[in-house]
Kinemage of the C-alpha trace (Angstrom):
@kinemage 1
@onewidth
@group {chain A} dominant
@subgroup {mainchain}
@vectorlist {calphas} color= white
{ca unk a 1} P 88.072 -39.920 -7.323
{ca unk a 2} L 85.953 -41.708 -9.844
{ca unk a 3} L 87.229 -43.917 -12.650
{ca unk a 4} L 88.495 -41.856 -15.585
{ca unk a 5} L 86.573 -42.277 -18.808
{ca unk a 6} L 87.468 -40.825 -22.144
{ca unk a 7} L 84.521 -38.611 -23.082
{ca unk a 8} L 85.257 -39.026 -26.799
{ca unk a 9} L 84.705 -42.559 -28.136
{ca unk a 10} L 87.617 -43.912 -30.123
{ca unk a 11} L 86.185 -46.405 -32.550
{ca unk a 12} L 89.586 -47.485 -33.858
{ca unk a 13} L 90.983 -48.232 -30.397
{ca unk a 14} L 87.754 -49.910 -29.315
{ca unk a 15} L 88.044 -52.203 -32.311
{ca unk a 16} L 91.646 -53.020 -31.408
{ca unk a 17} L 90.654 -53.871 -27.844
{ca unk a 18} L 87.858 -56.108 -29.096
{ca unk a 19} L 90.308 -57.890 -31.372
{ca unk a 20} L 92.735 -58.418 -28.492
{ca unk a 21} L 89.998 -60.196 -26.565
{ca unk a 22} L 89.747 -62.699 -29.366
{ca unk a 23} L 93.462 -63.403 -29.655
{ca unk a 24} L 94.537 -66.893 -28.673
{ca unk a 25} L 97.253 -66.587 -26.053
{ca unk a 26} L 100.016 -68.807 -24.731
{ca unk a 27} L 97.699 -71.547 -23.469
{ca unk a 28} L 97.475 -72.662 -27.108
{ca unk a 29} L 101.173 -73.596 -27.026
{ca unk a 30} L 102.119 -77.171 -26.176
{ca unk a 31} L 105.339 -77.881 -24.312
{ca unk a 32} L 108.002 -80.259 -25.555
{ca unk a 33} L 110.270 -80.868 -22.588
{ca unk a 34} L 113.245 -82.205 -24.570
{ca unk a 35} L 114.131 -80.480 -27.828
{ca unk a 36} L 117.454 -80.072 -29.602
{ca unk a 37} L 117.519 -76.657 -31.261
{ca unk a 38} L 120.132 -75.487 -33.794
{ca unk a 39} L 120.445 -71.759 -34.506
{ca unk a 40} L 122.688 -70.875 -37.475
{ca unk a 41} L 123.574 -67.298 -38.383
{ca unk a 42} L 125.565 -65.845 -41.274
{ca unk a 43} L 128.766 -64.178 -40.163
{ca unk a 44} L 128.939 -60.479 -41.058
{ca unk a 45} L 125.629 -60.390 -42.933
{ca unk a 46} L 124.629 -56.933 -41.688
{ca unk a 47} L 127.893 -55.370 -42.836
{ca unk a 48} L 127.675 -57.095 -46.205
{ca unk a 49} L 124.085 -55.934 -46.587
{ca unk a 50} L 124.940 -52.345 -45.606
{ca unk a 51} L 127.937 -52.263 -47.972
{ca unk a 52} L 125.715 -53.296 -50.879
{ca unk a 53} L 122.558 -51.420 -49.930
{ca unk a 54} L 123.050 -48.681 -52.546
{ca unk a 55} L 124.423 -50.965 -55.238
{ca unk a 56} L 122.520 -52.707 -57.969
{ca unk a 57} L 124.520 -55.839 -57.314
{ca unk a 58} L 122.569 -58.962 -58.168
{ca unk a 59} L 125.649 -61.103 -57.465
{ca unk a 60} L 125.538 -60.094 -53.800
{ca unk a 61} L 121.913 -61.191 -53.435
{ca unk a 62} L 122.303 -64.243 -55.638
{ca unk a 63} L 124.920 -65.990 -53.500
{ca unk a 64} L 122.709 -65.794 -50.403
{ca unk a 65} L 119.661 -66.903 -52.366
{ca unk a 66} L 121.629 -69.864 -53.700
{ca unk a 67} L 122.892 -70.873 -50.252
{ca unk a 68} L 119.450 -70.602 -48.638
{ca unk a 69} L 117.807 -72.518 -51.469
{ca unk a 70} L 120.340 -75.333 -51.206
{ca unk a 71} L 119.737 -75.615 -47.467
{ca unk a 72} L 116.029 -76.227 -48.005
{ca unk a 73} L 116.674 -78.579 -50.919
{ca unk a 74} L 118.781 -80.664 -48.548
{ca unk a 75} L 116.183 -80.460 -45.799
{ca unk a 76} L 113.374 -81.532 -48.122
{ca unk a 77} L 115.466 -84.477 -49.314
{ca unk a 78} L 116.553 -85.620 -45.841
{ca unk a 79} L 115.155 -88.651 -44.082
{ca unk a 80} L 115.023 -86.924 -40.714
{ca unk a 81} L 112.514 -84.381 -42.020
{ca unk a 82} L 109.928 -87.165 -42.299
{ca unk a 83} L 109.795 -87.193 -38.509
{ca unk a 84} L 106.832 -85.136 -37.302
{ca unk a 85} L 108.883 -83.636 -34.484
{ca unk a 86} L 111.615 -82.235 -36.738
{ca unk a 87} L 111.413 -78.889 -38.495
{ca unk a 88} L 113.714 -76.502 -40.391
{ca unk a 89} L 113.106 -72.828 -41.090
{ca unk a 90} L 114.583 -69.421 -41.804
{ca unk a 91} L 114.243 -65.941 -40.365
{ca unk a 92} L 116.207 -63.178 -42.083
{ca unk a 93} L 119.809 -64.420 -42.440
{ca unk a 94} L 119.392 -67.092 -39.764
{ca unk a 95} L 118.523 -70.751 -40.324
{ca unk a 96} L 117.221 -73.079 -37.660
{ca unk a 97} L 116.389 -76.711 -37.103
{ca unk a 98} L 114.837 -78.512 -34.158
{ca unk a 99} L 113.970 -82.069 -33.273
{ca unk a 100} L 112.986 -84.111 -30.240
{ca unk a 101} L 115.347 -86.959 -31.162
{ca unk a 102} L 119.114 -87.026 -30.761
{ca unk a 103} L 119.539 -89.460 -33.670
{ca unk a 104} L 117.678 -87.047 -35.947
{ca unk a 105} L 119.901 -84.214 -34.714
{ca unk a 106} L 122.976 -86.282 -35.542
{ca unk a 107} L 121.712 -86.867 -39.081
{ca unk a 108} L 121.035 -83.151 -39.450
{ca unk a 109} L 124.557 -82.272 -38.311
{ca unk a 110} L 126.037 -84.613 -40.914
{ca unk a 111} L 123.984 -82.991 -43.674
{ca unk a 112} L 124.778 -79.533 -42.302
{ca unk a 113} L 128.502 -80.342 -42.459
{ca unk a 114} L 128.170 -80.804 -46.208
{ca unk a 115} L 126.007 -77.692 -46.554
{ca unk a 116} L 128.474 -75.639 -44.501
{ca unk a 117} L 131.283 -76.479 -46.931
{ca unk a 118} L 129.122 -75.430 -49.847
{ca unk a 119} L 128.314 -72.128 -48.110
{ca unk a 120} L 132.035 -71.470 -47.527
{ca unk a 121} L 132.673 -72.130 -51.216
{ca unk a 122} L 130.235 -69.251 -51.866
{ca unk a 123} L 132.085 -67.046 -49.353
{ca unk a 124} L 129.256 -67.406 -46.834
{ca unk a 125} L 130.299 -68.421 -43.321
{ca unk a 126} L 128.005 -69.631 -40.561
{ca unk a 127} L 128.361 -69.586 -36.811
{ca unk a 128} L 125.784 -70.886 -34.388
{ca unk a 129} L 124.727 -72.965 -31.448
{ca unk a 130} L 122.927 -76.201 -30.681
{ca unk a 131} L 121.237 -76.576 -27.303
{ca unk a 132} L 118.950 -78.957 -25.461
{ca unk a 133} L 115.945 -77.659 -23.546
{ca unk a 134} L 112.211 -77.156 -23.568
{ca unk a 135} L 110.243 -75.655 -26.436
{ca unk a 136} L 106.674 -74.342 -26.469
{ca unk a 137} L 105.119 -74.798 -29.904
{ca unk a 138} L 101.911 -73.472 -31.429
{ca unk a 139} L 102.727 -73.967 -35.092
{ca unk a 140} L 105.970 -75.556 -36.218
{ca unk a 141} L 107.252 -72.100 -37.156
{ca unk a 142} L 105.763 -70.426 -34.057
{ca unk a 143} L 107.581 -71.251 -30.825
{ca unk a 144} L 109.570 -70.060 -27.843
{ca unk a 145} L 111.559 -71.728 -25.082
{ca unk a 146} L 114.840 -72.270 -23.320
{ca unk a 147} L 116.321 -74.406 -26.117
{ca unk a 148} L 116.024 -71.405 -28.479
{ca unk a 149} L 117.496 -69.024 -25.920
{ca unk a 150} L 120.453 -71.282 -25.131
{ca unk a 151} L 121.183 -71.941 -28.826
{ca unk a 152} L 121.060 -68.207 -29.545
{ca unk a 153} L 123.416 -67.446 -26.637
{ca unk a 154} L 125.903 -70.003 -27.912
{ca unk a 155} L 125.819 -68.303 -31.312
{ca unk a 156} L 125.823 -64.719 -30.086
{ca unk a 157} L 128.114 -64.896 -27.060
{ca unk a 158} L 130.268 -68.029 -27.309
{ca unk a 159} L 130.795 -68.617 -31.053
{ca unk a 160} L 133.207 -65.816 -31.818
{ca unk a 161} L 134.563 -67.838 -34.754
{ca unk a 162} L 132.621 -69.238 -37.743
{ca unk a 163} L 131.755 -72.508 -36.065
{ca unk a 164} L 128.716 -74.224 -34.526
{ca unk a 165} L 128.951 -74.777 -30.764
{ca unk a 166} L 127.062 -77.493 -28.892
{ca unk a 167} L 126.047 -77.303 -25.259
{ca unk a 168} L 127.230 -79.971 -22.832
{ca unk a 169} L 123.790 -81.548 -22.390
{ca unk a 170} L 123.494 -82.112 -26.135
{ca unk a 171} L 127.044 -83.391 -26.419
{ca unk a 172} L 126.429 -85.927 -23.653
{ca unk a 173} L 123.603 -87.332 -25.772
{ca unk a 174} L 125.580 -87.366 -29.021
{ca unk a 175} L 128.822 -88.825 -27.663
{ca unk a 176} L 127.125 -92.213 -27.303
{ca unk a 177} L 127.033 -92.565 -31.090
{ca unk a 178} L 129.952 -94.145 -32.902
{ca unk a 179} L 132.288 -91.942 -34.936
{ca unk a 180} L 131.235 -88.776 -33.144
{ca unk a 181} L 134.837 -87.569 -32.754
{ca unk a 182} L 135.061 -87.072 -36.509
{ca unk a 183} L 132.155 -84.629 -36.287
{ca unk a 184} L 132.544 -82.876 -32.930
{ca unk a 185} L 135.674 -81.424 -31.382
{ca unk a 186} L 136.268 -80.573 -27.729
{ca unk a 187} L 138.465 -77.595 -26.868
{ca unk a 188} L 138.661 -75.711 -23.594
{ca unk a 189} L 135.607 -77.547 -22.215
{ca unk a 190} L 133.574 -76.377 -25.208
{ca unk a 191} L 132.235 -78.547 -28.011
{ca unk a 192} L 131.815 -77.558 -31.636
{ca unk a 193} L 131.163 -79.043 -35.053
{ca unk a 194} L 134.423 -79.476 -36.940
{ca unk a 195} L 134.058 -76.922 -39.752
{ca unk a 196} L 135.589 -79.293 -42.311
{ca unk a 197} L 133.954 -82.506 -41.132
{ca unk a 198} L 131.954 -82.579 -44.355
{ca unk a 199} L 135.103 -83.479 -46.296
{ca unk a 200} L 135.054 -86.950 -44.761
{ca unk a 201} L 131.352 -87.487 -43.993
{ca unk a 202} L 129.224 -89.703 -46.250
{ca unk a 203} L 126.225 -87.426 -46.440
{ca unk a 204} L 124.108 -89.185 -49.084
{ca unk a 205} L 123.115 -91.957 -46.683
{ca unk a 206} L 120.846 -89.492 -44.862
{ca unk a 207} L 118.843 -88.571 -47.967
{ca unk a 208} L 115.662 -90.123 -49.324
{ca unk a 209} L 116.116 -92.873 -51.898
{ca unk a 210} L 113.538 -91.178 -54.088
{ca unk a 211} L 115.144 -87.749 -53.846
{ca unk a 212} L 116.172 -86.095 -57.102
{ca unk a 213} L 118.296 -83.427 -55.428
{ca unk a 214} L 121.418 -82.342 -57.249
{ca unk a 215} L 124.237 -82.677 -54.711
{ca unk a 216} L 126.529 -79.720 -55.327
{ca unk a 217} L 130.205 -80.328 -55.922
{ca unk a 218} L 132.517 -78.551 -53.519
{ca unk a 219} L 135.979 -77.248 -54.326
{ca unk a 220} L 138.363 -77.177 -51.390
{ca unk a 221} L 140.630 -74.855 -53.379
{ca unk a 222} L 137.786 -72.323 -53.677
{ca unk a 223} L 137.119 -72.530 -49.940
{ca unk a 224} L 140.784 -71.978 -49.152
{ca unk a 225} L 140.913 -69.007 -51.513
{ca unk a 226} L 137.833 -67.475 -49.843
{ca unk a 227} L 139.355 -67.897 -46.386
{ca unk a 228} L 142.654 -66.360 -47.492
{ca unk a 229} L 140.806 -63.491 -49.190
{ca unk a 230} L 138.924 -62.664 -45.993
{ca unk a 231} L 142.064 -62.940 -43.912
{ca unk a 232} L 143.729 -60.324 -46.133
{ca unk a 233} L 140.575 -58.193 -46.174
{ca unk a 234} L 140.530 -58.022 -42.369
{ca unk a 235} L 144.282 -57.782 -41.820
{ca unk a 236} L 143.855 -54.585 -39.779
{ca unk a 237} L 140.701 -55.762 -38.013
{ca unk a 238} L 141.866 -57.992 -35.166
{ca unk a 239} L 138.403 -59.275 -34.314
{ca unk a 240} L 137.566 -60.541 -37.796
{ca unk a 241} L 141.124 -61.463 -38.796
{ca unk a 242} L 141.247 -64.119 -36.084
{ca unk a 243} L 138.092 -65.786 -37.393
{ca unk a 244} L 139.776 -66.752 -40.640
{ca unk a 245} L 143.054 -67.672 -38.977
{ca unk a 246} L 140.937 -70.047 -36.883
{ca unk a 247} L 139.572 -71.684 -40.052
{ca unk a 248} L 143.055 -71.989 -41.564
{ca unk a 249} L 144.236 -73.749 -38.410
{ca unk a 250} L 141.207 -76.050 -38.393
{ca unk a 251} L 141.819 -76.970 -42.005
{ca unk a 252} L 145.463 -77.820 -41.352
{ca unk a 253} L 144.480 -80.017 -38.370
{ca unk a 254} L 141.660 -81.946 -40.044
């Protein structure tokens, strides 16, 4: 049987095929063998979005806009972002950061601890994962690799509560730094960022001297009220109820 040929030329498809030939494929990606990748996702964003889809509620959108904007204000003002191998970005309701240096990761986690408190004061709660692994990069915002996959799995599978988990390989790098116990907690052979570490962390030391960023004030009373509100809201939802009980317990143990 001879090779099948379409008797009717398809100019549109032929053009697509020609374009595919000119696409630059994966050989344009360079591999970084050791990267620390943080993947941070907003808890319950889809439900909140669906609940407000039909509403003309600018307050709903504004709180997320404010939280996202503050994250990038902090990133732009941070010393670790001067390093060429560090980058922060956003996709939908998820934020991410990666770096090739453990000391830069540590600085990021200190700044994130402050940012996380501010987000909670706006009734926005993050969970996520930080993992060590390879990363293939084309542009700083265009990448793939095992560090991303592992960080995502920590967020999606392990982090059932609003907390940022760290894989063991990353923790073994960070535990060599002094004062790490005030930032990272070990429980059940898992490691996570203490959700209220920002209350005792001096965050300004990681910012540029020339930065004009307005460091937001954080009210612990507001955070507590938001946690209690969500606990009452999810009283008959066992899965979500436990998330806020977890935060109450963490706050009492800080």
